[in-house]
C-alpha positions in Angstrom: 4.0 21.4 68.9 5.4 22.5 65.4 3.9 21.1 62.1 6.0 18.5 60.8 6.4 20.4 57.5 7.9 23.4 59.5 10.5 21.2 61.3 13.9 22.7 61.3 12.7 26.0 59.8 11.3 24.7 56.6 7.8 25.9 55.3 5.2 23.2 54.5 4.7 23.3 50.6 2.1 21.9 48.5 4.1 22.1 45.3 5.8 19.0 44.3 9.4 18.8 43.9 10.3 19.4 40.3 11.8 16.7 38.7 15.0 17.0 36.1 15.7 15.1 33.2 19.8 15.1 32.4 20.9 14.5 29.0 23.5 15.9 27.0 22.0 19.3 26.9 22.1 19.5 30.4 19.1 19.6 32.8 15.7 20.2 32.0 12.5 20.4 33.9 10.2 17.4 33.5 6.3 18.0 33.2 5.0 14.6 33.0 6.0 11.0 32.8 4.0 8.2 31.2 3.9 4.9 32.5 3.4 2.1 29.8 3.9 -1.5 31.0 7.1 -2.1 32.0 8.8 1.1 31.3 8.5 4.7 32.2 8.7 7.3 29.5 9.4 11.0 29.7 6.7 12.6 27.3 6.8 16.2 28.2 9.9 18.3 28.9 10.1 21.9 29.1 10.0 23.6 25.6 9.7 20.3 23.7 7.8 16.9 23.7 7.8 13.5 22.3 5.3 13.1 19.5 3.2 9.6 20.0 2.3 8.3 16.7 -0.6 5.9 16.3 -0.2 2.8 14.5 -1.4 3.4 10.8 -4.8 2.8 10.0 -5.9 0.0 7.7 -7.6 1.9 5.2 -9.0 0.2 2.3 -10.0 1.8 -1.2 -13.7 1.1 -2.2 -12.6 -1.2 -5.2 -10.5 -3.2 -2.2 -13.8 -3.3 -0.1 -15.8 -4.4 -2.8 -13.3 -7.1 -3.7 -13.2 -8.2 0.2 -17.1 -8.3 0.0 -16.9 -10.6 -2.9 -14.6 -12.7 -1.4 -16.4 -13.0 2.0 -19.6 -14.1 0.0 -17.9 -16.6 -1.9 -16.9 -18.0 1.8 -13.3 -17.3 1.8 -11.7 -17.0 5.4 -10.5 -13.6 6.6 -6.9 -15.3 6.6 -7.2 -15.7 2.9 -8.7 -12.3 2.1 -5.8 -10.7 4.2 -3.1 -12.6 2.5 -4.7 -11.2 -0.7 -4.2 -7.6 0.4 -0.7 -8.6 2.3 -2.5 -7.6 5.7 -3.4 -9.5 8.8 -6.7 -11.0 9.1 -7.5 -8.9 12.1 -7.8 -5.8 9.7 -10.4 -7.5 7.7 -12.8 -8.3 10.6 -13.4 -4.7 11.3 -14.7 -4.0 7.8 -16.9 -7.0 7.8 -18.5 -6.8 11.1 -19.3 -3.1 11.2 -22.7 -4.4 9.1 -22.7 -7.6 10.7 -21.0 -9.6 7.9 -23.8 -8.4 5.6 -22.8 -6.6 2.7 -23.8 -2.8 2.8 -25.9 -1.4 -0.1 -24.1 0.8 -2.6 -24.0 4.3 -1.8 -26.3 6.7 -3.8 -26.7 10.3 -3.6 -29.9 12.1 -2.4 -32.0 13.5 -5.5 -31.8 16.8 -3.4 -28.3 17.1 -3.0 -26.0 19.1 -5.3 -24.4 17.7 -8.3 -21.2 17.9 -9.7 -22.4 19.9 -12.7 -24.2 22.5 -10.2 -21.1 22.8 -8.2 -19.2 23.6 -11.5 -21.9 26.3 -12.1 -21.3 27.7 -8.8 -17.5 27.8 -9.4 -18.1 29.6 -12.8 -20.6 32.0 -11.0 -18.0 32.8 -8.2 -15.1 33.3 -11.0 -17.6 36.0 -12.9 -18.1 37.5 -9.5 -22.0 37.0 -9.4 -24.1 37.1 -6.1 -25.3 34.0 -4.5 -28.8 35.3 -5.5 -28.0 35.4 -9.1 -26.0 31.9 -9.0 -29.2 30.4 -7.1 -31.5 31.7 -9.7 -29.7 30.0 -12.6 -29.7 26.8 -10.6 -33.0 27.2 -9.4 -31.9 26.4 -5.7 -32.3 28.5 -2.7 -29.8 31.3 -2.0 -29.0 29.9 1.5 -28.3 26.5 0.0 -25.6 28.0 -2.3 -24.2 30.2 0.7 -23.6 27.1 2.8 -22.0 25.2 -0.1 -19.6 27.7 -0.5 -18.9 28.5 3.4 -18.4 24.9 3.8 -16.2 24.2 1.2 -13.4 27.0 1.7 -15.1 30.1 0.7 -15.5 32.6 -2.3 -11.7 32.7 -3.2 -11.0 28.9 -2.5 -14.1 27.2 -3.8 -13.3 24.3 -6.2 -16.1 22.2 -7.4 -14.3 19.0 -7.8 -12.9 19.2 -4.3 -16.1 20.1 -3.0 -17.9 17.3 -4.7 -15.5 14.7 -3.2 -15.6 16.5 0.4 -19.5 16.4 0.1 -19.2 12.4 -0.7 -17.0 12.0 2.1 -19.2 13.7 4.7 -22.4 11.8 3.6 
């Protein structure tokens, strides 16, 4: 008895038949098909792909967040707060819910963190081609602190104090 896959002289193959996509450019092999709801979407074609863009995040500035919390504490609804910012109330909820509806304390820096003035001194030291140790001696900091600061902020050639200070604030 012959194996079903070898009937009529065919060999059994574990490979799936290659699907093709036909368009004005001709036939192109399909690598993957994504099913979303009621339609199937070709997402990867040989040589090119369709980029999936996520919906834009509702990002609020610190000033807007402060106003949002002020309005929430005065008892305004999420709908009225959303109307103030020309956004849906569903974009307000995640900002308030992350702290359980209680306004978070204002952010402050640790007294051990480098200040903008110290970062400016690092930048001047790098421009003057000073060593990490000499910069550290001026700032009364550990040389490893200076090395890590420069390393995490684009290195010797590209270090900028204001940019580094902003990145440190964002990471905190």
